[in-house]
Kinemage of the C-alpha trace (Angstrom):
@kinemage 1
@onewidth
@group {chain A} dominant
@subgroup {mainchain}
@vectorlist {calphas} color= white
{ca unk a 1} P -2.909 27.938 -1.562
{ca unk a 2} L -2.378 27.166 2.570
{ca unk a 3} L 1.567 26.206 1.464
{ca unk a 4} L 4.032 26.144 3.767
{ca unk a 5} L 6.407 28.708 2.587
{ca unk a 6} L 9.318 29.440 5.268
{ca unk a 7} L 10.868 27.499 8.302
{ca unk a 8} L 12.906 29.414 10.938
{ca unk a 9} L 14.593 26.932 13.494
{ca unk a 10} L 15.643 29.153 16.086
{ca unk a 11} L 17.953 28.522 19.183
{ca unk a 12} L 17.707 30.867 22.147
{ca unk a 13} L 17.016 33.213 20.269
{ca unk a 14} L 19.479 32.672 17.252
{ca unk a 15} L 18.454 31.671 14.158
{ca unk a 16} L 20.304 28.101 12.656
{ca unk a 17} L 18.235 26.971 10.076
{ca unk a 18} L 15.917 29.182 7.551
{ca unk a 19} L 14.721 27.225 4.436
{ca unk a 20} L 11.920 28.681 1.925
{ca unk a 21} L 9.932 26.849 -0.646
{ca unk a 22} L 8.548 27.671 -3.810
{ca unk a 23} L 5.793 26.328 -5.936
{ca unk a 24} L 4.152 26.282 -8.693
{ca unk a 25} L 0.604 27.174 -10.373
{ca unk a 26} L -0.832 24.066 -9.352
{ca unk a 27} L 0.249 24.655 -5.590
{ca unk a 28} L 3.395 21.487 -6.056
{ca unk a 29} L 6.607 22.240 -4.685
{ca unk a 30} L 9.593 23.315 -7.074
{ca unk a 31} L 12.109 23.937 -5.114
{ca unk a 32} L 13.569 24.727 -1.910
{ca unk a 33} L 16.435 27.185 -0.644
{ca unk a 34} L 18.107 25.764 3.053
{ca unk a 35} L 20.608 28.972 3.831
{ca unk a 36} L 21.101 29.291 0.380
{ca unk a 37} L 21.531 25.558 -0.822
{ca unk a 38} L 18.834 25.640 -3.803
{ca unk a 39} L 17.546 22.146 -4.345
{ca unk a 40} L 15.306 21.998 -7.711
{ca unk a 41} L 12.589 19.428 -8.332
{ca unk a 42} L 11.454 18.549 -11.480
{ca unk a 43} L 8.037 17.288 -10.553
{ca unk a 44} L 6.131 15.084 -13.504
{ca unk a 45} L 2.200 15.818 -13.203
{ca unk a 46} L 1.216 12.767 -15.565
{ca unk a 47} L 1.251 10.696 -12.805
{ca unk a 48} L -1.535 10.121 -10.245
{ca unk a 49} L 0.161 12.238 -7.815
{ca unk a 50} L 2.908 14.832 -9.085
{ca unk a 51} L 6.184 12.804 -8.500
{ca unk a 52} L 9.797 14.318 -8.465
{ca unk a 53} L 11.878 12.867 -11.038
{ca unk a 54} L 14.854 14.553 -10.674
{ca unk a 55} L 16.420 16.972 -7.585
{ca unk a 56} L 18.807 19.599 -9.563
{ca unk a 57} L 21.391 22.079 -7.726
{ca unk a 58} L 20.526 26.140 -8.551
{ca unk a 59} L 21.984 26.090 -11.950
{ca unk a 60} L 19.476 22.883 -12.955
{ca unk a 61} L 22.567 20.492 -13.783
{ca unk a 62} L 22.289 17.280 -12.599
{ca unk a 63} L 25.825 17.034 -10.466
{ca unk a 64} L 25.314 15.512 -6.582
{ca unk a 65} L 22.021 14.842 -7.319
{ca unk a 66} L 19.242 12.510 -7.263
{ca unk a 67} L 16.779 10.758 -10.023
{ca unk a 68} L 14.186 8.588 -9.819
{ca unk a 69} L 12.373 5.766 -11.877
{ca unk a 70} L 8.985 4.994 -11.478
{ca unk a 71} L 7.089 2.145 -12.605
{ca unk a 72} L 3.778 1.790 -10.751
{ca unk a 73} L 5.916 2.848 -7.893
{ca unk a 74} L 9.369 4.405 -7.117
{ca unk a 75} L 11.113 1.789 -8.543
{ca unk a 76} L 15.094 3.135 -7.629
{ca unk a 77} L 16.854 5.788 -7.047
{ca unk a 78} L 20.024 6.712 -8.546
{ca unk a 79} L 22.307 8.827 -5.890
{ca unk a 80} L 26.188 9.671 -7.131
{ca unk a 81} L 26.291 7.194 -9.699
{ca unk a 82} L 24.631 4.277 -7.145
{ca unk a 83} L 21.420 3.088 -7.696
{ca unk a 84} L 19.464 1.647 -5.253
{ca unk a 85} L 15.661 -0.441 -5.321
{ca unk a 86} L 13.071 -0.152 -2.990
{ca unk a 87} L 11.258 -2.869 -1.712
{ca unk a 88} L 8.205 -2.359 -0.300
{ca unk a 89} L 5.308 -4.069 2.263
{ca unk a 90} L 1.590 -4.097 1.207
{ca unk a 91} L 0.992 -0.593 2.982
{ca unk a 92} L 3.142 1.063 0.402
{ca unk a 93} L 6.055 2.021 2.646
{ca unk a 94} L 9.652 1.599 1.965
{ca unk a 95} L 11.032 -1.610 4.021
{ca unk a 96} L 14.150 -2.111 2.430
{ca unk a 97} L 16.463 -0.997 -0.010
{ca unk a 98} L 18.781 -3.069 -2.198
{ca unk a 99} L 21.854 -2.492 -4.628
{ca unk a 100} L 22.270 -3.655 -7.934
{ca unk a 101} L 23.011 -7.277 -7.041
{ca unk a 102} L 20.042 -7.651 -5.128
{ca unk a 103} L 21.727 -7.072 -1.548
{ca unk a 104} L 19.941 -5.579 1.096
{ca unk a 105} L 21.390 -2.481 1.922
{ca unk a 106} L 18.957 -0.626 3.983
{ca unk a 107} L 15.710 -1.850 6.328
{ca unk a 108} L 13.474 0.254 8.075
{ca unk a 109} L 10.539 -0.136 10.610
{ca unk a 110} L 7.640 2.215 11.029
{ca unk a 111} L 4.899 2.782 13.650
{ca unk a 112} L 1.425 3.176 12.289
{ca unk a 113} L 1.364 6.815 11.618
{ca unk a 114} L 4.775 6.179 9.862
{ca unk a 115} L 7.308 7.123 13.181
{ca unk a 116} L 10.745 5.843 11.871
{ca unk a 117} L 11.251 3.119 14.697
{ca unk a 118} L 14.080 1.411 14.101
{ca unk a 119} L 16.212 1.445 10.586
{ca unk a 120} L 19.325 -0.329 9.508
{ca unk a 121} L 21.898 0.936 6.785
{ca unk a 122} L 23.464 4.393 5.862
{ca unk a 123} L 22.070 4.981 2.180
{ca unk a 124} L 20.606 8.780 1.671
{ca unk a 125} L 17.105 8.525 1.346
{ca unk a 126} L 13.865 10.348 1.676
{ca unk a 127} L 11.533 8.489 0.253
{ca unk a 128} L 9.924 6.268 3.355
{ca unk a 129} L 6.769 5.656 4.992
{ca unk a 130} L 3.576 5.128 2.413
{ca unk a 131} L 6.407 5.656 -0.157
{ca unk a 132} L 6.344 9.349 0.660
{ca unk a 133} L 8.900 11.615 0.869
{ca unk a 134} L 10.056 12.818 3.877
{ca unk a 135} L 11.875 17.003 4.397
{ca unk a 136} L 14.607 16.380 6.706
{ca unk a 137} L 14.356 20.008 7.536
{ca unk a 138} L 11.213 19.945 8.792
{ca unk a 139} L 11.315 16.262 9.363
{ca unk a 140} L 7.706 15.829 8.114
{ca unk a 141} L 6.255 13.839 5.069
{ca unk a 142} L 6.001 16.230 1.854
{ca unk a 143} L 2.235 15.758 0.747
{ca unk a 144} L 1.900 17.567 -1.749
{ca unk a 145} L -1.204 19.811 -0.436
{ca unk a 146} L 0.271 20.114 3.189
{ca unk a 147} L 2.883 18.771 5.310
{ca unk a 148} L 2.191 15.712 7.657
{ca unk a 149} L 3.873 15.283 10.993
{ca unk a 150} L 3.724 11.456 11.519
{ca unk a 151} L 5.278 11.989 15.496
{ca unk a 152} L 1.841 13.409 16.338
{ca unk a 153} L -0.121 11.636 13.696
{ca unk a 154} L -1.813 15.038 12.450
{ca unk a 155} L -1.314 17.592 9.557
{ca unk a 156} L 0.749 20.578 10.279
{ca unk a 157} L -2.202 22.856 8.793
{ca unk a 158} L -5.713 22.933 8.162
{ca unk a 159} L -6.928 21.121 5.472
{ca unk a 160} L -8.623 23.201 2.323
{ca unk a 161} L -10.851 19.911 1.341
{ca unk a 162} L -14.514 20.324 2.836
{ca unk a 163} L -15.061 16.805 3.841
{ca unk a 164} L -18.625 14.528 3.403
{ca unk a 165} L -21.437 15.680 5.452
{ca unk a 166} L -22.079 12.050 6.037
{ca unk a 167} L -18.918 11.106 7.038
{ca unk a 168} L -17.855 12.995 10.171
{ca unk a 169} L -14.177 11.722 9.905
{ca unk a 170} L -13.511 13.549 6.612
{ca unk a 171} L -14.591 17.140 8.286
{ca unk a 172} L -11.883 17.142 10.448
{ca unk a 173} L -9.159 19.408 9.529
{ca unk a 174} L -6.345 17.961 10.576
{ca unk a 175} L -6.789 13.993 10.858
{ca unk a 176} L -4.265 12.103 8.758
{ca unk a 177} L -5.623 8.938 6.975
{ca unk a 178} L -9.245 9.368 8.871
{ca unk a 179} L -7.502 8.727 11.967
{ca unk a 180} L -7.310 4.973 10.188
{ca unk a 181} L -3.210 4.744 9.378
{ca unk a 182} L -3.423 0.835 8.805
{ca unk a 183} L -5.829 0.689 6.067
{ca unk a 184} L -5.861 4.420 4.500
{ca unk a 185} L -3.254 6.498 3.055
{ca unk a 186} L -3.029 9.982 1.724
{ca unk a 187} L -1.133 11.211 -0.752
{ca unk a 188} L -2.469 14.226 -1.956
{ca unk a 189} L -3.078 15.535 1.557
{ca unk a 190} L -6.321 16.488 1.222
{ca unk a 191} L -8.532 13.273 2.212
{ca unk a 192} L -7.786 9.912 3.057
{ca unk a 193} L -7.698 6.694 0.197
{ca unk a 194} L -8.359 3.714 0.726
{ca unk a 195} L -6.382 0.586 -0.496
{ca unk a 196} L -9.984 -1.400 0.327
{ca unk a 197} L -11.817 0.706 -2.597
{ca unk a 198} L -8.699 -0.652 -4.958
{ca unk a 199} L -9.648 -4.273 -3.801
{ca unk a 200} L -12.950 -4.145 -4.398
{ca unk a 201} L -12.333 -2.949 -8.002
{ca unk a 202} L -10.212 -5.742 -8.456
{ca unk a 203} L -13.193 -8.342 -6.978
{ca unk a 204} L -15.380 -6.845 -9.187
{ca unk a 205} L -13.389 -7.529 -12.063
{ca unk a 206} L -12.530 -10.810 -11.483
{ca unk a 207} L -16.052 -11.364 -10.461
{ca unk a 208} L -16.917 -10.827 -14.190
{ca unk a 209} L -14.097 -12.932 -15.629
{ca unk a 210} L -15.464 -16.337 -17.046
{ca unk a 211} L -13.604 -19.094 -14.559
{ca unk a 212} L -14.606 -22.305 -13.375
{ca unk a 213} L -16.752 -22.198 -10.523
{ca unk a 214} L -16.211 -24.626 -7.838
{ca unk a 215} L -18.875 -26.164 -5.432
{ca unk a 216} L -17.863 -27.741 -2.159
{ca unk a 217} L -20.446 -30.261 -1.433
{ca unk a 218} L -20.011 -32.878 1.961
{ca unk a 219} L -21.429 -36.470 2.312
{ca unk a 220} L -21.375 -36.942 5.768
{ca unk a 221} L -22.623 -40.513 7.031
{ca unk a 222} L -23.533 -40.335 11.278
{ca unk a 223} L -23.275 -42.949 13.542
{ca unk a 224} L -26.808 -43.756 13.422
{ca unk a 225} L -26.535 -44.294 9.893
{ca unk a 226} L -27.678 -43.029 6.453
{ca unk a 227} L -26.208 -40.311 5.023
{ca unk a 228} L -26.594 -37.109 3.613
{ca unk a 229} L -25.195 -34.523 0.867
{ca unk a 230} L -25.129 -30.920 0.901
{ca unk a 231} L -23.801 -27.492 0.027
{ca unk a 232} L -21.776 -25.758 2.757
{ca unk a 233} L -21.174 -21.876 2.590
{ca unk a 234} L -19.849 -21.993 5.985
{ca unk a 235} L -17.795 -25.390 6.698
{ca unk a 236} L -14.767 -25.643 8.443
{ca unk a 237} L -12.586 -27.398 6.723
{ca unk a 238} L -8.613 -27.043 6.313
{ca unk a 239} L -7.257 -24.473 3.937
{ca unk a 240} L -5.175 -28.030 2.368
{ca unk a 241} L -8.849 -29.515 1.444
{ca unk a 242} L -9.187 -26.305 -0.794
{ca unk a 243} L -5.680 -26.617 -2.546
{ca unk a 244} L -6.814 -30.036 -3.104
{ca unk a 245} L -10.234 -29.102 -4.824
{ca unk a 246} L -8.040 -26.526 -7.446
{ca unk a 247} L -5.886 -29.247 -7.657
{ca unk a 248} L -8.394 -30.823 -9.131
{ca unk a 249} L -9.536 -27.995 -11.174
{ca unk a 250} L -7.060 -27.662 -12.748
{ca unk a 251} L -7.652 -29.544 -15.995
{ca unk a 252} L -11.270 -27.825 -16.193
{ca unk a 253} L -12.055 -25.966 -18.973
{ca unk a 254} L -13.587 -22.315 -19.228
{ca unk a 255} L -17.012 -21.925 -20.491
{ca unk a 256} L -18.520 -25.382 -20.277
{ca unk a 257} L -21.558 -26.147 -18.559
{ca unk a 258} L -20.593 -30.437 -18.426
{ca unk a 259} L -19.334 -31.248 -14.670
{ca unk a 260} L -17.952 -34.046 -13.003
{ca unk a 261} L -18.298 -34.990 -9.855
{ca unk a 262} L -15.008 -35.672 -8.111
{ca unk a 263} L -14.083 -36.719 -4.362
{ca unk a 264} L -11.097 -34.814 -4.119
{ca unk a 265} L -10.605 -36.249 -0.240
{ca unk a 266} L -11.770 -37.938 2.793
{ca unk a 267} L -10.976 -37.525 5.919
{ca unk a 268} L -12.225 -38.346 9.581
{ca unk a 269} L -13.332 -36.414 12.009
{ca unk a 270} L -13.451 -36.746 16.206
{ca unk a 271} L -16.231 -38.255 17.510
{ca unk a 272} L -16.955 -35.060 19.656
{ca unk a 273} L -18.161 -33.204 16.622
{ca unk a 274} L -21.029 -35.469 15.601
{ca unk a 275} L -20.205 -36.915 12.442
{ca unk a 276} L -17.897 -39.624 11.074
{ca unk a 277} L -15.833 -40.559 7.988
{ca unk a 278} L -17.182 -37.024 6.287
{ca unk a 279} L -15.878 -37.150 2.564
{ca unk a 280} L -15.177 -33.780 0.757
{ca unk a 281} L -16.643 -33.989 -2.746
{ca unk a 282} L -15.933 -31.529 -5.699
{ca unk a 283} L -17.790 -30.475 -8.355
{ca unk a 284} L -16.634 -28.592 -10.694
{ca unk a 285} L -18.625 -26.363 -13.578
{ca unk a 286} L -17.930 -23.268 -15.939
{ca unk a 287} L -19.648 -20.282 -16.577
{ca unk a 288} L -21.841 -20.670 -19.429
């Protein structure tokens, strides 16, 4: 199954650390044995990817272990009766921990590939880069199908997924996140997953919702006199113009075809841009 089952660390020919791993029939890690110290992992397989809910000792009791609470992502860990809440960045990496009172206790900073550049605080925590679990014995991230070495930006074992022929980067057997860790993650350990795909899905859903449509037109008076009105899809107005338009749109009901022409704001461009006394007009209309 291409799973790491043992890690032996030696110094001057002497074994200083010996860790063994056990997996279930689905290939998920369920136990580790670090020089006789056994940790059993209670894994929730009902999530998109198997997630550890509890870390138990060899007797499967909860003494001196940790439990995890999930929503869409990992919300908190409870360790030695102390709760720590996770604060994430847009990439899904844990950037900070806070206590039950909301005070930040720990802060983390990473490189693009997940190397921990800097940290503050002393709370014991293994969920860091991309929200995944760092194995402190290996100094690698456990990504289910295999382990990821953030120090070199590669997986430590060959991937079993064949890849896609017309997407050559997926054919590489050791690359992490298609060699694009800014836009991709790899929670399964098999292939890169892009947040762009999720964003596109959300955008498609929003486009299907009947919401007011704001069309922005420009009435311009040139130096030589005369005026013209047009719909400019690529005009360079400031964000404040758009905010003004959205404020005016707030009272328009959804589903009405009726439209009202309202001048949202007026501004004067510099003489060098070829137009003067330009005014921004906004037409509001709803989807039928």
